[in-house]
C-alpha positions in Angstrom: 26.6 14.0 -41.3 25.7 12.0 -37.9 22.3 10.9 -37.9 21.9 8.9 -34.8 19.3 9.8 -32.2 19.7 12.0 -29.8 19.3 12.1 -26.6 19.7 14.5 -23.2 20.1 12.9 -20.1 18.9 16.3 -17.8 19.7 16.0 -14.0 18.5 18.6 -12.2 19.1 18.8 -8.6 20.0 21.3 -5.7 21.8 19.1 -3.3 24.4 16.3 -3.2 23.7 13.7 -5.9 23.7 9.8 -4.3 27.1 7.9 -5.5 24.7 5.3 -6.3 22.6 7.8 -8.5 25.8 8.6 -10.6 26.5 5.1 -11.0 23.2 4.4 -12.6 23.5 7.3 -14.9 27.5 6.3 -15.7 26.3 2.3 -16.5 23.1 4.2 -18.3 24.8 6.3 -20.6 27.6 3.6 -21.6 24.8 1.7 -22.4 23.0 3.8 -24.6 26.1 4.7 -26.3 27.3 1.0 -27.0 24.0 0.9 -28.6 23.8 3.8 -31.4 22.3 6.4 -29.2 24.4 9.8 -29.3 24.0 10.4 -25.4 24.7 13.7 -24.0 24.5 13.7 -19.8 23.9 17.1 -18.5 23.3 18.2 -15.0 22.0 21.6 -13.8 22.0 23.0 -10.4 19.4 25.1 -9.2 17.9 26.5 -6.2 14.2 25.8 -8.3 13.9 22.2 -9.3 11.2 23.3 -12.2 13.5 26.4 -13.5 15.8 23.2 -14.3 13.3 21.1 -15.7 12.1 24.3 -18.3 15.9 24.8 -18.7 16.8 21.5 -19.9 14.3 20.9 -21.5 14.5 24.1 -24.1 18.0 22.6 -24.7 16.7 19.8 -25.9 14.0 21.1 -27.5 16.7 23.3 -29.5 19.3 20.5 -29.9 16.9 18.5 -31.5 16.9 15.5 -28.9 14.5 13.4 -26.7 14.8 14.2 -22.9 15.6 12.0 -20.3 15.0 13.3 -17.0 16.6 11.7 -13.8 16.0 12.8 -10.8 19.1 12.8 -8.1 17.8 10.6 -5.8 16.5 7.6 -8.0 18.7 4.3 -8.6 17.7 2.3 -11.7 19.6 -0.3 -13.9 20.8 0.6 -17.4 18.1 -1.2 -19.2 15.2 0.4 -17.4 16.0 4.1 -19.3 16.2 1.7 -22.4 12.4 0.3 -21.9 11.0 3.7 -21.8 13.1 5.0 -24.8 12.4 2.2 -26.9 8.8 2.2 -26.1 8.1 4.2 -29.0 5.6 6.6 -26.7 5.7 10.3 -26.9 5.9 10.4 -23.3 6.2 7.5 -21.1 7.6 7.6 -17.4 8.9 4.9 -15.1 6.8 4.0 -12.0 8.4 5.1 -8.7 7.3 6.0 -5.1 6.8 9.3 -2.8 10.3 9.0 -0.8 7.8 9.9 2.1 5.6 8.2 4.0 2.9 7.0 3.1 5.2 6.4 0.2 2.0 6.5 -2.6 2.6 5.7 -6.4 3.4 9.1 -8.5 0.3 8.3 -10.8 -2.6 9.9 -11.3 -6.0 10.0 -13.7 -8.3 12.4 -14.7 -11.9 12.6 -13.5 -13.9 14.2 -15.8 -17.1 16.8 -14.8 -19.5 13.4 -15.6 -18.1 11.0 -13.5 -19.4 10.2 -9.7 -17.2 11.6 -7.4 -19.0 11.7 -4.3 -17.7 8.1 -3.8 -14.0 8.6 -3.7 -14.1 12.4 -2.5 -13.2 11.5 1.3 -10.3 9.1 0.2 -8.3 10.2 -2.8 -6.1 13.0 -2.9 -7.9 15.3 -5.4 -6.8 18.1 -7.1 -9.3 20.1 -9.1 -8.9 22.7 -12.8 -12.4 23.8 -13.6 -14.5 21.0 -14.1 -11.9 18.1 -13.8 -10.2 16.7 -11.1 -6.9 14.7 -10.8 -6.7 11.5 -8.1 -3.9 9.2 -7.5 -4.5 6.3 -8.4 -3.9 3.5 -5.9 -1.0 0.3 -6.5 -3.6 -2.1 -7.1 -4.8 0.4 -10.0 -1.3 0.2 -11.4 -0.4 -3.0 -14.0 3.5 -4.1 -14.0 3.8 -2.9 -17.7 3.1 0.0 -19.9 -0.2 1.6 -19.6 -2.3 4.6 -20.0 -5.5 6.0 -19.5 -8.0 7.1 -21.9 -9.5 9.9 -19.8 -5.7 11.0 -19.1 -2.5 10.0 -16.9 -0.3 11.8 -15.2 3.4 10.3 -13.6 6.4 11.8 -11.9 9.0 13.4 -13.4 12.1 11.9 -11.4 11.9 9.2 -14.8 10.2 10.3 -17.6 11.2 10.8 -21.7 9.5 13.0 -23.7 10.1 13.3 -27.3 11.9 16.1 -29.1 8.5 17.0 -31.5 7.0 17.0 -28.2 9.1 19.8 -26.3 9.4 21.6 -29.8 5.5 22.0 -29.9 5.5 23.3 -26.0 7.7 25.8 -26.6 6.7 27.2 -29.3 5.3 31.1 -28.9 1.6 30.7 -28.8 2.0 27.5 -26.9 3.8 29.2 -24.0 1.9 32.3 -24.0 -1.4 30.3 -23.5 -0.5 27.4 -21.6 3.3 28.6 -19.9 6.6 27.2 -19.9 5.9 23.0 -19.7 6.9 22.4 -16.3 5.7 25.8 -14.9 3.6 25.0 -11.8 -0.2 25.2 -13.2 -2.5 27.7 -11.0 -6.1 25.6 -9.9 -9.2 27.4 -9.6 -9.1 27.1 -6.1 -6.2 28.8 -5.4 -4.0 25.7 -5.1 -1.1 24.8 -7.7 0.3 21.3 -8.8 3.5 20.4 -9.3 5.7 20.7 -12.1 5.4 17.1 -13.2 1.5 17.0 -13.4 1.4 20.5 -15.1 3.5 19.0 -18.2 1.3 15.8 -17.9 -1.8 18.5 -17.9 -0.1 20.8 -20.6 0.3 17.6 -22.5 -3.4 16.5 -22.3 -4.3 19.9 -23.5 -2.0 19.7 -26.6 -3.5 16.0 -27.6 -0.3 14.1 -26.4 -1.6 10.9 -24.4 1.2 10.2 -21.5 1.9 6.6 -21.1 3.4 4.6 -17.4 5.7 2.1 -17.1 4.6 0.4 -13.8 7.1 -2.6 -14.3 9.8 -0.9 -13.8 12.4 -1.3 -9.9 13.1 2.3 -9.8 14.6 2.8 -6.0 13.5 6.4 -4.6 16.6 7.5 -1.7 14.9 9.3 1.2 15.4 7.9 4.7 14.5 4.4 3.4 14.9 3.0 0.1 10.7 3.4 -1.9 9.7 0.6 -4.3 6.9 -1.1 -5.0 7.2 -3.9 -2.5 8.2 -1.1 0.2 5.2 0.7 -0.8 3.2 -2.3 -0.4 5.2 -3.8 3.0 4.6 -0.4 4.5 1.3 0.1 3.9 0.1 -2.8 5.5 2.1 -2.3 8.4 1.0 1.4 8.9 -2.9 0.4 7.5 -5.4 0.8 10.5 -8.4 -1.8 10.5 -11.5 -1.5 13.1 -14.9 -1.9 12.7 -18.7 -0.5 14.3 -19.7 -4.9 15.5 -21.2 -4.4 19.1 -18.4 -6.6 21.6 -15.9 -5.7 24.1 -12.2 -5.8 21.8 -10.9 -2.3 22.0 -10.4 -0.7 18.5 -6.5 -0.5 18.9 -7.2 -4.5 19.8 -9.0 -5.5 16.6 -5.9 -3.7 14.8 -3.7 -6.0 16.5 -5.3 -8.9 15.3 -6.1 -8.2 11.9 -2.3 -7.3 10.7 -1.6 -10.4 13.2 -3.9 -12.8 11.2 -1.9 -11.4 7.9 0.3 -14.0 9.0 -1.4 -16.6 9.5 -3.0 -19.3 7.3 -5.2 -21.1 9.9 -7.0 -19.2 12.7 -9.8 -21.2 15.3 -11.0 -18.0 17.6 -12.8 -19.7 20.7 -16.2 -17.2 21.4 -17.3 -15.1 18.6 -20.2 -13.8 20.2 -21.5 -11.1 17.4 -18.1 -11.6 15.1 -16.7 -8.3 16.3 -13.0 -10.1 16.7 -13.7 -12.5 14.1 -14.5 -9.8 11.4 -10.4 -8.6 12.5 -9.4 -12.0 11.8 -11.4 -12.7 9.2 -10.5 -9.5 7.2 -6.5 -10.2 7.8 -5.9 -13.7 7.0 -6.1 -15.3 3.5 -6.6 -18.2 5.2 -9.7 -20.1 7.5 -10.9 -18.6 10.5 -12.8 -21.5 12.0 -15.2 -19.6 14.6 -16.1 -21.9 17.6 -18.8 -21.0 20.0 -22.2 -22.5 20.7 -23.8 -18.9 20.8 -25.4 -19.2 24.0 -23.0 -17.1 26.2 -20.6 -17.8 28.6 -21.5 -20.0 31.8 -20.4 -17.7 34.4 -21.8 -14.5 32.3 -25.2 -15.2 31.7 -26.3 -12.9 34.4 -23.7 -10.0 33.2 -22.2 -9.6 29.9 -23.7 -12.4 27.7 -28.0 -12.3 29.3 -28.7 -11.2 25.6 -27.6 -14.7 24.5 -30.3 -16.4 26.8 -33.5 -14.1 26.4 -32.6 -14.6 22.2 -30.6 -16.1 19.8 -27.6 -14.0 18.6 -26.1 -16.3 15.8 -28.5 -14.2 13.2 -26.3 -11.4 14.6 -22.8 -12.9 14.3 -24.3 -14.0 10.6 -25.0 -10.3 9.8 -21.4 -9.3 10.5 -19.3 -11.7 9.2 -21.3 -14.3 7.2 -20.2 -12.4 4.1 -16.3 -14.2 4.5 -15.7 -16.9 2.1 -13.0 -18.0 4.6 -14.8 -18.5 7.4 -15.6 -21.7 9.3 -18.5 -21.9 11.9 -18.2 -24.9 14.6 -21.4 -24.3 17.1 -19.7 -26.7 19.8 -18.3 -26.3 23.2 -14.6 -25.0 22.5 -13.2 -28.5 24.6 -15.4 -30.4 22.0 -13.8 -28.8 18.9 -10.3 -29.4 19.9 -11.1 -33.3 19.7 -11.1 -32.5 16.1 -8.5 -31.1 15.3 -4.8 -32.5 14.8 -1.7 -31.6 16.6 0.2 -28.8 15.2 -3.1 -28.4 12.7 -3.7 -24.7 12.8 -1.8 -21.5 13.2 -2.8 -19.2 15.7 -5.5 -20.3 18.2 -7.2 -17.0 20.2 -9.0 -17.9 23.0 -11.5 -15.7 23.7 -14.7 -17.7 25.4 -14.9 -18.7 29.1 -13.0 -16.4 31.9 -13.5 -18.3 34.8 -9.8 -19.7 36.0 -11.2 -23.2 34.9 -12.2 -22.5 31.4 -9.5 -21.0 30.4 -7.1 -23.5 31.6 -9.0 -26.2 29.8 -9.2 -24.0 26.7 -5.2 -24.1 26.8 -4.7 -27.4 27.8 -6.8 -28.6 24.8 -6.0 -25.9 22.2 -1.9 -25.7 23.0 -1.2 -28.9 21.2 -3.3 -27.7 18.6 -1.6 -24.7 17.5 1.9 -24.3 15.5 2.5 -20.3 15.8 0.7 -18.7 18.6 -1.7 -19.2 21.0 -3.6 -16.1 22.2 -6.4 -14.8 24.0 -8.0 -11.6 25.4 -9.3 -10.0 28.7 -5.6 -10.2 30.8 -7.1 -7.6 33.1 -9.3 -10.2 34.8 -7.7 -12.0 37.4 -8.9 -15.2 36.6 -8.0 -15.1 33.0 -4.6 -13.9 34.5 -4.0 -16.7 36.6 -5.0 -18.9 34.3 -2.4 -18.3 31.7 0.2 -17.7 33.9 -0.1 -21.2 35.5 -0.9 -22.8 32.4 2.1 -20.9 30.3 4.4 -19.0 32.6 5.2 -15.4 31.7 3.5 -13.9 28.5 3.5 -10.9 26.3 0.8 -8.1 26.4 -0.7 -6.1 23.7 -3.6 -4.1 26.1 -5.4 -6.6 26.8 -4.4 -9.3 24.7 -2.0 -12.0 25.8 -0.2 -14.3 23.7 2.6 -16.8 23.1 4.6 -17.4 19.9 5.6 -21.0 18.9 8.2 -22.5 16.7 9.1 -26.0 16.2 6.6 -27.2 18.3 7.5 -25.0 21.4 6.3 -22.3 23.2 9.3 -19.4 23.3 10.5 -18.1 26.4 
């Protein structure tokens, strides 16, 4: 009698399978056989994937096999299937990510009726069933190891391992009558329905099985681009929109530009901070330091206009309220030219100029701070004639985003 552990590798599909996926499946099958497993790789084509999952799950239950689901758009290494099979868990899925924007991780947790949910209602992906909610996990909640949650976990079925005894239980007559087939879409009270993967995990939870996720695999979900953990983190950062409601004159789109530009910088000097609107964007973006250089008395040429308030009262408390909580903030309450003398050449990644706006003031700031900058010199209010004249006379042609001008620096030289 053959007593080897039986594994059915089930591939449900309804379109052509990517060649790399076929290679992944072949290599995994070969490796599992070499380790002594009795493996049956079975492709099941059909229009509705949920039906193909149920068919494959029933076959595994009837044949005494564990079941490893592999979707037709998942590329993986052979050892990654081993980690699920040898984990000892009844139900365990490998973490992968949605192949469409915003490329979120396919992993959910359950929120019971006693948990406060008002704080996350606006931002979470919530699915409701009675007094329970299902909410998508964020990447910083997912460790790079095998994990579960006491309150329950839902994972994607695209790389999912299920032991035989779980499948056998789910296909018992009374269980099917009470709960439906394992992967049937679970109908919610609000008229919606769960996808087949969360529906399966919910049934497993109702039957007392704990669902696990392996967050440390490098599964590649193939769509228009390949998506894995690194892709998700990178594209989320690129697509993230930043803004704030601090008083000031910078456009929201310009704040977003500063935020994402600051992500590439470790040391930033901002000349002219006012009440902290742009300072907050820079501090939020960088993991390094931002030195805010401002005497907080307003620009000399603007004290009868935009900066009149600085003549009538001290605006520094407003600035501190807006950005004082940041531990990476350095404040230097001096004139920008005086501050420049304190910094060595090529000691600052990025210099952002938004102090005085006369031609003389802007030219003086560029002349004093250009030698200090390693990666970029930039500034605000390029729409003002005097600012534009100063920038062009000092730097020639510059690139623009809205009313921000900027010039990149490489190997100590301003790039053309």
